TINULO-691882 format. One record per atom (N, C-alpha, C, O): residue in three letters; residue number from 0; x, y, z. Coordinates in steps of 0.1 Angstrom, whole numbers. Layout:
<recs>
+------+-----+-------+-------+-------+
! code ! pos !  east ! north !    up !
+------+-----+-------+-------+-------+
!  ala ! NUM !     X !     Y !     Z !
...
+------+-----+-------+-------+-------+
</recs>
This chain:
<recs>
+------+-----+-------+-------+-------+
! code ! pos !  east ! north !    up !
+------+-----+-------+-------+-------+
!  met !   0 !  -184 !  -128 !   -49 !
!  met !   0 !  -178 !  -140 !   -42 !
!  met !   0 !  -186 !  -149 !   -32 !
!  met !   0 !  -194 !  -147 !   -23 !
!  glu !   1 !  -182 !  -159 !   -36 !
!  glu !   1 !  -189 !  -170 !   -27 !
!  glu !   1 !  -185 !  -171 !   -16 !
!  glu !   1 !  -174 !  -169 !   -11 !
!  lys !   2 !  -198 !  -176 !   -10 !
!  lys !   2 !  -192 !  -173 !     6 !
!  lys !   2 !  -181 !  -182 !    11 !
!  lys !   2 !  -174 !  -178 !    20 !
!  asn !   3 !  -181 !  -190 !     7 !
!  asn !   3 !  -167 !  -198 !    15 !
!  asn !   3 !  -154 !  -196 !     7 !
!  asn !   3 !  -143 !  -199 !    12 !
!  lys !   4 !  -154 !  -190 !    -7 !
!  lys !   4 !  -144 !  -187 !   -11 !
!  lys !   4 !  -130 !  -181 !   -10 !
!  lys !   4 !  -131 !  -169 !   -13 !
!  lys !   5 !  -118 !  -183 !    -7 !
!  lys !   5 !  -110 !  -175 !     2 !
!  lys !   5 !  -106 !  -166 !   -14 !
!  lys !   5 !  -106 !  -169 !   -26 !
!  pro !   6 !  -102 !  -151 !    -5 !
!  pro !   6 !   -95 !  -142 !   -16 !
!  pro !   6 !   -83 !  -146 !   -28 !
!  pro !   6 !   -72 !  -152 !   -28 !
!  ser !   7 !   -88 !  -141 !   -35 !
!  ser !   7 !   -77 !  -145 !   -46 !
!  ser !   7 !   -65 !  -136 !   -38 !
!  ser !   7 !   -69 !  -129 !   -29 !
!  leu !   8 !   -50 !  -137 !   -42 !
!  leu !   8 !   -31 !  -132 !   -36 !
!  leu !   8 !   -37 !  -120 !   -37 !
!  leu !   8 !   -41 !  -116 !   -26 !
!  pro !   9 !   -41 !  -110 !   -49 !
!  pro !   9 !   -44 !  -101 !   -49 !
!  pro !   9 !   -49 !   -94 !   -42 !
!  pro !   9 !   -44 !   -85 !   -36 !
!  gln !  10 !   -62 !   -97 !   -43 !
!  gln !  10 !   -73 !   -88 !   -32 !
!  gln !  10 !   -69 !   -97 !   -18 !
!  gln !  10 !   -78 !   -93 !   -10 !
!  gln !  11 !   -61 !  -106 !   -12 !
!  gln !  11 !   -56 !  -100 !     4 !
!  gln !  11 !   -43 !   -92 !     1 !
!  gln !  11 !   -40 !   -84 !    10 !
!  ile !  12 !   -35 !   -92 !   -10 !
!  ile !  12 !   -25 !   -77 !    -8 !
!  ile !  12 !   -31 !   -71 !    -5 !
!  ile !  12 !   -29 !   -66 !     6 !
!  glu !  13 !   -44 !   -64 !   -14 !
!  glu !  13 !   -50 !   -55 !   -11 !
!  glu !  13 !   -58 !   -49 !    -3 !
!  glu !  13 !   -62 !   -38 !    -4 !
!  ala !  14 !   -59 !   -57 !     7 !
!  ala !  14 !   -67 !   -57 !    17 !
!  ala !  14 !   -55 !   -50 !    29 !
!  ala !  14 !   -55 !   -39 !    34 !
!  lys !  15 !   -45 !   -63 !    29 !
!  lys !  15 !   -39 !   -59 !    38 !
!  lys !  15 !   -30 !   -45 !    37 !
!  lys !  15 !   -28 !   -37 !    47 !
!  leu !  16 !   -23 !   -42 !    22 !
!  leu !  16 !   -22 !   -26 !    22 !
!  leu !  16 !   -29 !   -14 !    28 !
!  leu !  16 !   -25 !    -3 !    33 !
!  ala !  17 !   -43 !   -20 !    24 !
!  ala !  17 !   -53 !    -7 !    28 !
!  ala !  17 !   -51 !    -6 !    43 !
!  ala !  17 !   -53 !     5 !    48 !
!  glu !  18 !   -46 !   -19 !    55 !
!  glu !  18 !   -45 !   -15 !    68 !
!  glu !  18 !   -32 !   -10 !    68 !
!  glu !  18 !   -29 !    -9 !    80 !
!  val !  19 !   -22 !    -6 !    59 !
!  val !  19 !   -11 !     6 !    64 !
!  val !  19 !   -14 !    19 !    66 !
!  val !  19 !   -15 !    26 !    56 !
!  leu !  20 !   -16 !    22 !    74 !
!  leu !  20 !   -16 !    42 !    78 !
!  leu !  20 !    -4 !    45 !    75 !
!  leu !  20 !     6 !    40 !    79 !
!  asp !  21 !    -8 !    61 !    64 !
!  asp !  21 !     6 !    72 !    68 !
!  asp !  21 !     5 !    70 !    80 !
!  asp !  21 !    -6 !    67 !    85 !
!  pro !  22 !    20 !    73 !    90 !
!  pro !  22 !    20 !    77 !    99 !
!  pro !  22 !    15 !    92 !   104 !
!  pro !  22 !    11 !    95 !   116 !
!  glu !  23 !    15 !   103 !    93 !
!  glu !  23 !    13 !   118 !   101 !
!  glu !  23 !    -3 !   115 !    96 !
!  glu !  23 !   -11 !   114 !   105 !
!  leu !  24 !    -7 !   114 !    82 !
!  leu !  24 !   -18 !   114 !    83 !
!  leu !  24 !   -31 !   106 !    88 !
!  leu !  24 !   -43 !   109 !    87 !
!  gly !  25 !   -25 !    93 !    94 !
!  gly !  25 !   -37 !    81 !    97 !
!  gly !  25 !   -45 !    79 !    87 !
!  gly !  25 !   -56 !    76 !    90 !
!  ile !  26 !   -40 !    79 !    72 !
!  ile !  26 !   -48 !    72 !    62 !
!  ile !  26 !   -46 !    65 !    56 !
!  ile !  26 !   -37 !    68 !    48 !
!  ser !  27 !   -51 !    55 !    56 !
!  ser !  27 !   -46 !    40 !    43 !
!  ser !  27 !   -37 !    47 !    31 !
!  ser !  27 !   -41 !    55 !    23 !
!  ile !  28 !   -23 !    40 !    31 !
!  ile !  28 !   -19 !    44 !    21 !
!  ile !  28 !   -19 !    38 !     7 !
!  ile !  28 !   -10 !    39 !    -2 !
!  val !  29 !   -34 !    31 !     7 !
!  val !  29 !   -41 !    22 !    -6 !
!  val !  29 !   -52 !    39 !    -4 !
!  val !  29 !   -45 !    47 !   -11 !
!  asp !  30 !   -60 !    45 !     0 !
!  asp !  30 !   -65 !    53 !     4 !
!  asp !  30 !   -57 !    71 !    -9 !
!  asp !  30 !   -62 !    79 !   -17 !
!  leu !  31 !   -45 !    65 !    -4 !
!  leu !  31 !   -37 !    81 !    -2 !
!  leu !  31 !   -31 !    82 !   -20 !
!  leu !  31 !   -27 !    93 !   -25 !
!  gly !  32 !   -31 !    71 !   -24 !
!  gly !  32 !   -28 !    66 !   -36 !
!  gly !  32 !   -11 !    62 !   -39 !
!  gly !  32 !    -6 !    57 !   -49 !
!  leu !  33 !    -7 !    65 !   -30 !
!  leu !  33 !     3 !    62 !   -28 !
!  leu !  33 !    12 !    51 !   -34 !
!  leu !  33 !    24 !    53 !   -39 !
!  val !  34 !     3 !    37 !   -35 !
!  val !  34 !     8 !    26 !   -39 !
!  val !  34 !     9 !    26 !   -55 !
!  val !  34 !     1 !    33 !   -62 !
!  tyr !  35 !    18 !    20 !   -60 !
!  tyr !  35 !    15 !    24 !   -79 !
!  tyr !  35 !    13 !     9 !   -83 !
!  tyr !  35 !     5 !     6 !   -92 !
!  gly !  36 !    20 !     2 !   -79 !
!  gly !  36 !    19 !   -14 !   -84 !
!  gly !  36 !    24 !   -28 !   -69 !
!  gly !  36 !    34 !   -30 !   -63 !
!  val !  37 !    13 !   -35 !   -70 !
!  val !  37 !    21 !   -49 !   -65 !
!  val !  37 !    24 !   -59 !   -73 !
!  val !  37 !    14 !   -63 !   -79 !
!  ser !  38 !    37 !   -65 !   -75 !
!  ser !  38 !    40 !   -78 !   -82 !
!  ser !  38 !    45 !   -93 !   -75 !
!  ser !  38 !    56 !   -93 !   -70 !
!  val !  39 !    39 !  -104 !   -74 !
!  val !  39 !    46 !  -115 !   -67 !
!  val !  39 !    49 !  -125 !   -80 !
!  val !  39 !    42 !  -128 !   -90 !
!  thr !  40 !    61 !  -130 !   -76 !
!  thr !  40 !    69 !  -139 !   -79 !
!  thr !  40 !    63 !  -157 !   -79 !
!  thr !  40 !    53 !  -159 !   -72 !
!  lys !  41 !    66 !  -162 !   -83 !
!  lys !  41 !    54 !  -176 !   -83 !
!  lys !  41 !    67 !  -183 !   -70 !
!  lys !  41 !    62 !  -194 !   -65 !
!  asn !  42 !    76 !  -180 !   -66 !
!  asn !  42 !    83 !  -182 !   -49 !
!  asn !  42 !    80 !  -180 !   -36 !
!  asn !  42 !    83 !  -183 !   -25 !
!  gly !  43 !    66 !  -166 !   -45 !
!  gly !  43 !    62 !  -158 !   -26 !
!  gly !  43 !    67 !  -142 !   -26 !
!  gly !  43 !    65 !  -133 !   -18 !
!  arg !  44 !    73 !  -142 !   -35 !
!  arg !  44 !    83 !  -124 !   -31 !
!  arg !  44 !    76 !  -116 !   -40 !
!  arg !  44 !    76 !  -115 !   -52 !
!  ala !  45 !    69 !  -109 !   -26 !
!  ala !  45 !    64 !   -97 !   -32 !
!  ala !  45 !    70 !   -85 !   -32 !
!  ala !  45 !    80 !   -82 !   -26 !
!  lys !  46 !    61 !   -76 !   -45 !
!  lys !  46 !    71 !   -61 !   -47 !
!  lys !  46 !    64 !   -49 !   -49 !
!  lys !  46 !    62 !   -45 !   -61 !
!  val !  47 !    59 !   -40 !   -36 !
!  val !  47 !    55 !   -36 !   -39 !
!  val !  47 !    60 !   -19 !   -41 !
!  val !  47 !    62 !   -13 !   -30 !
!  thr !  48 !    60 !   -13 !   -51 !
!  thr !  48 !    62 !    -1 !   -60 !
!  thr !  48 !    49 !    11 !   -57 !
!  thr !  48 !    37 !    11 !   -58 !
!  met !  49 !    60 !    21 !   -51 !
!  met !  49 !    52 !    32 !   -41 !
!  met !  49 !    55 !    42 !   -42 !
!  met !  49 !    63 !    42 !   -52 !
!  thr !  50 !    53 !    55 !   -38 !
!  thr !  50 !    55 !    69 !   -36 !
!  thr !  50 !    55 !    71 !   -24 !
!  thr !  50 !    54 !    63 !   -15 !
!  leu !  51 !    56 !    90 !   -24 !
!  leu !  51 !    54 !    90 !   -10 !
!  leu !  51 !    47 !   106 !   -15 !
!  leu !  51 !    44 !   111 !   -26 !
!  thr !  52 !    45 !   112 !     1 !
!  thr !  52 !    38 !   125 !    -7 !
!  thr !  52 !    50 !   137 !   -10 !
!  thr !  52 !    49 !   146 !   -17 !
!  thr !  53 !    58 !   133 !    -3 !
!  thr !  53 !    73 !   142 !    -4 !
!  thr !  53 !    82 !   137 !    -4 !
!  thr !  53 !    84 !   130 !     6 !
!  met !  54 !    94 !   136 !   -18 !
!  met !  54 !   104 !   132 !   -16 !
!  met !  54 !   112 !   136 !     0 !
!  met !  54 !   112 !   146 !     6 !
!  gly !  55 !   119 !   124 !     1 !
!  gly !  55 !   129 !   127 !    14 !
!  gly !  55 !   117 !   122 !    29 !
!  gly !  55 !   122 !   123 !    40 !
!  cys !  56 !   105 !   118 !    28 !
!  cys !  56 !    97 !   117 !    35 !
!  cys !  56 !   103 !   107 !    49 !
!  cys !  56 !   103 !    95 !    49 !
!  pro !  57 !   106 !   112 !    57 !
!  pro !  57 !   113 !   110 !    71 !
!  pro !  57 !   108 !    94 !    76 !
!  pro !  57 !   114 !    85 !    82 !
!  met !  58 !    90 !    96 !    68 !
!  met !  58 !    82 !    83 !    76 !
!  met !  58 !    85 !    70 !    67 !
!  met !  58 !    80 !    59 !    71 !
!  phe !  59 !    91 !    71 !    58 !
!  phe !  59 !    90 !    60 !    49 !
!  phe !  59 !    95 !    43 !    56 !
!  phe !  59 !    90 !    33 !    51 !
!  gly !  60 !   103 !    45 !    66 !
!  gly !  60 !   111 !    34 !    69 !
!  gly !  60 !   103 !    25 !    78 !
!  gly !  60 !   104 !    14 !    82 !
!  val !  61 !    88 !    38 !    83 !
!  val !  61 !    78 !    35 !    94 !
!  val !  61 !    71 !    25 !    84 !
!  val !  61 !    70 !    14 !    88 !
!  ile !  62 !    65 !    28 !    70 !
!  ile !  62 !    56 !    24 !    64 !
!  ile !  62 !    63 !    15 !    59 !
!  ile !  62 !    58 !     5 !    64 !
!  glu !  63 !    74 !    11 !    52 !
!  glu !  63 !    75 !    -3 !    48 !
!  glu !  63 !    79 !   -10 !    59 !
!  glu !  63 !    85 !   -21 !    57 !
!  lys !  64 !    78 !    -7 !    68 !
!  lys !  64 !    76 !   -17 !    81 !
!  lys !  64 !    68 !   -27 !    80 !
!  lys !  64 !    67 !   -39 !    78 !
!  gln !  65 !    58 !   -12 !    84 !
!  gln !  65 !    40 !   -20 !    81 !
!  gln !  65 !    38 !   -27 !    71 !
!  gln !  65 !    33 !   -38 !    73 !
!  ile !  66 !    41 !   -21 !    57 !
!  ile !  66 !    35 !   -28 !    48 !
!  ile !  66 !    48 !   -44 !    45 !
!  ile !  66 !    45 !   -52 !    36 !
!  glu !  67 !    57 !   -47 !    52 !
!  glu !  67 !    66 !   -60 !    55 !
!  glu !  67 !    57 !   -69 !    62 !
!  glu !  67 !    56 !   -81 !    59 !
!  asp !  68 !    51 !   -60 !    75 !
!  asp !  68 !    48 !   -70 !    83 !
!  asp !  68 !    31 !   -74 !    85 !
!  asp !  68 !    26 !   -82 !    93 !
!  val !  69 !    27 !   -65 !    73 !
!  val !  69 !    11 !   -67 !    69 !
!  val !  69 !    12 !   -81 !    60 !
!  val !  69 !     4 !   -90 !    59 !
!  leu !  70 !    21 !   -79 !    54 !
!  leu !  70 !    20 !   -86 !    39 !
!  leu !  70 !    28 !  -102 !    43 !
!  leu !  70 !    24 !  -112 !    40 !
!  met !  71 !    37 !  -101 !    49 !
!  met !  71 !    42 !  -116 !    56 !
!  met !  71 !    34 !  -119 !    67 !
!  met !  71 !    41 !  -123 !    77 !
!  thr !  72 !    16 !  -117 !    70 !
!  thr !  72 !     8 !  -122 !    76 !
!  thr !  72 !     3 !  -135 !    59 !
!  thr !  72 !     3 !  -147 !    61 !
!  ile !  73 !     0 !  -132 !    49 !
!  ile !  73 !    -4 !  -141 !    39 !
!  ile !  73 !     5 !  -149 !    43 !
!  ile !  73 !    16 !  -145 !    48 !
!  pro !  74 !     2 !  -164 !    41 !
!  pro !  74 !    11 !  -174 !    38 !
!  pro !  74 !    14 !  -175 !    23 !
!  pro !  74 !    25 !  -181 !    20 !
!  glu !  75 !     9 !  -172 !    16 !
!  glu !  75 !    17 !  -174 !     4 !
!  glu !  75 !    32 !  -164 !     3 !
!  glu !  75 !    42 !  -168 !    -3 !
!  ile !  76 !    31 !  -155 !     8 !
!  ile !  76 !    41 !  -144 !     7 !
!  ile !  76 !    56 !  -151 !    19 !
!  ile !  76 !    57 !  -156 !    30 !
!  glu !  77 !    64 !  -149 !    10 !
!  glu !  77 !    80 !  -153 !    18 !
!  glu !  77 !    88 !  -141 !    19 !
!  glu !  77 !    95 !  -142 !    29 !
!  asp !  78 !    90 !  -131 !    13 !
!  asp !  78 !    94 !  -122 !     8 !
!  asp !  78 !    87 !  -108 !     8 !
!  asp !  78 !    75 !  -106 !    10 !
!  val !  79 !    91 !  -103 !     7 !
!  val !  79 !    84 !   -85 !     6 !
!  val !  79 !    96 !   -73 !     4 !
!  val !  79 !   105 !   -71 !    12 !
!  lys !  80 !    94 !   -63 !   -11 !
!  lys !  80 !   105 !   -54 !   -11 !
!  lys !  80 !    94 !   -43 !   -15 !
!  lys !  80 !    83 !   -43 !   -22 !
!  thr !  81 !   100 !   -35 !    -6 !
!  thr !  81 !    89 !   -18 !   -18 !
!  thr !  81 !   101 !   -11 !   -20 !
!  thr !  81 !   111 !    -8 !   -13 !
!  glu !  82 !    97 !   -10 !   -35 !
!  glu !  82 !   106 !    -2 !   -42 !
!  glu !  82 !    98 !    16 !   -42 !
!  glu !  82 !    86 !    19 !   -42 !
!  ile !  83 !   111 !    25 !   -40 !
!  ile !  83 !   103 !    40 !   -42 !
!  ile !  83 !   104 !    44 !   -54 !
!  ile !  83 !   114 !    39 !   -60 !
!  thr !  84 !    96 !    51 !   -60 !
!  thr !  84 !    96 !    62 !   -74 !
!  thr !  84 !    87 !    72 !   -71 !
!  thr !  84 !    77 !    72 !   -64 !
!  phe !  85 !    92 !    80 !   -80 !
!  phe !  85 !    86 !    99 !   -79 !
!  phe !  85 !    81 !    94 !   -93 !
!  phe !  85 !    72 !   103 !   -95 !
!  asp !  86 !    80 !    87 !  -103 !
!  asp !  86 !    74 !    85 !  -114 !
!  asp !  86 !    64 !    77 !  -118 !
!  asp !  86 !    64 !    65 !  -120 !
!  pro !  87 !    55 !    85 !  -118 !
!  pro !  87 !    46 !   102 !  -117 !
!  pro !  87 !    50 !   107 !  -104 !
!  pro !  87 !    56 !   100 !   -96 !
!  pro !  88 !    48 !   118 !  -103 !
!  pro !  88 !    51 !   125 !   -88 !
!  pro !  88 !    35 !   123 !   -81 !
!  pro !  88 !    25 !   121 !   -87 !
!  trp !  89 !    36 !   124 !   -67 !
!  trp !  89 !    22 !   118 !   -67 !
!  trp !  89 !    16 !   135 !   -63 !
!  trp !  89 !    23 !   145 !   -60 !
!  asp !  90 !     6 !   134 !   -63 !
!  asp !  90 !    -4 !   150 !   -61 !
!  asp !  90 !   -18 !   144 !   -53 !
!  asp !  90 !   -20 !   133 !   -48 !
!  pro !  91 !   -26 !   154 !   -52 !
!  pro !  91 !   -36 !   146 !   -46 !
!  pro !  91 !   -51 !   143 !   -52 !
!  pro !  91 !   -62 !   139 !   -48 !
!  ser !  92 !   -49 !   147 !   -61 !
!  ser !  92 !   -53 !   139 !   -74 !
!  ser !  92 !   -54 !   121 !   -74 !
!  ser !  92 !   -62 !   116 !   -82 !
!  lys !  93 !   -46 !   113 !   -66 !
!  lys !  93 !   -40 !   101 !   -68 !
!  lys !  93 !   -48 !    97 !   -53 !
!  lys !  93 !   -47 !    86 !   -49 !
!  met !  94 !   -56 !   105 !   -46 !
!  met !  94 !   -65 !    99 !   -32 !
!  met !  94 !   -76 !    92 !   -39 !
!  met !  94 !   -79 !    93 !   -51 !
!  ser !  95 !   -82 !    85 !   -30 !
!  ser !  95 !   -95 !    82 !   -27 !
!  ser !  95 !  -103 !    89 !   -26 !
!  ser !  95 !  -100 !    99 !   -19 !
!  glu !  96 !  -121 !    91 !   -32 !
!  glu !  96 !  -127 !   103 !   -26 !
!  glu !  96 !  -131 !   103 !    -9 !
!  glu !  96 !  -138 !   111 !    -5 !
!  ser !  97 !  -126 !    91 !    -1 !
!  ser !  97 !  -132 !    91 !    15 !
!  ser !  97 !  -118 !    99 !    15 !
!  ser !  97 !  -121 !   109 !    21 !
!  ala !  98 !  -102 !   100 !    13 !
!  ala !  98 !   -95 !   105 !    19 !
!  ala !  98 !   -92 !   116 !    14 !
!  ala !  98 !   -82 !   121 !    19 !
!  lys !  99 !  -100 !   123 !     1 !
!  lys !  99 !  -103 !   135 !    -1 !
!  lys !  99 !  -109 !   141 !     6 !
!  lys !  99 !  -107 !   153 !     9 !
!  ala ! 100 !  -125 !   130 !    11 !
!  ala ! 100 !  -133 !   136 !    25 !
!  ala ! 100 !  -125 !   146 !    36 !
!  ala ! 100 !  -124 !   158 !    39 !
!  glu ! 101 !  -119 !   131 !    41 !
!  glu ! 101 !  -115 !   131 !    51 !
!  glu ! 101 !  -104 !   146 !    56 !
!  glu ! 101 !  -105 !   153 !    66 !
!  leu ! 102 !   -90 !   147 !    40 !
!  leu ! 102 !   -86 !   154 !    46 !
!  leu ! 102 !   -88 !   174 !    40 !
!  leu ! 102 !   -80 !   183 !    40 !
!  gly ! 103 !  -105 !   172 !    37 !
!  gly ! 103 !  -108 !   182 !    31 !
!  gly ! 103 !  -102 !   184 !    20 !
!  gly ! 103 !   -95 !   193 !    21 !
!  phe ! 104 !  -103 !   180 !    10 !
!  phe ! 104 !   -99 !   183 !    -6 !
!  phe ! 104 !  -113 !   190 !   -12 !
!  phe ! 104 !  -113 !   199 !   -19 !
!  glu ! 105 !  -125 !   183 !    -6 !
!  glu ! 105 !  -136 !   185 !   -15 !
!  glu ! 105 !  -141 !   198 !   -11 !
!  glu ! 105 !  -150 !   204 !   -16 !
+------+-----+-------+-------+-------+
</recs>
């Protein structure tokens, strides 16, 4: 990437989502493999499709608020919606190598 070139919107979103930590594990939701997809409409509405490590996770509200807070710092984003899916279900194979190492999965 050129020195003074601004990161693309998808790059900015990915970087911001990497700042969101699972409140119980202290690891990024991106590294945990919880984020399945992100889309943004032309009018700045971001939709994050994600899963949780378990159904009924009581921490979803905290994670959802963190996602909204970090993405709303991006000037092009006007609104954020987080959608939960359990298809496919989460499993430890979705974690990054660093998250696996941190949690002792290696």
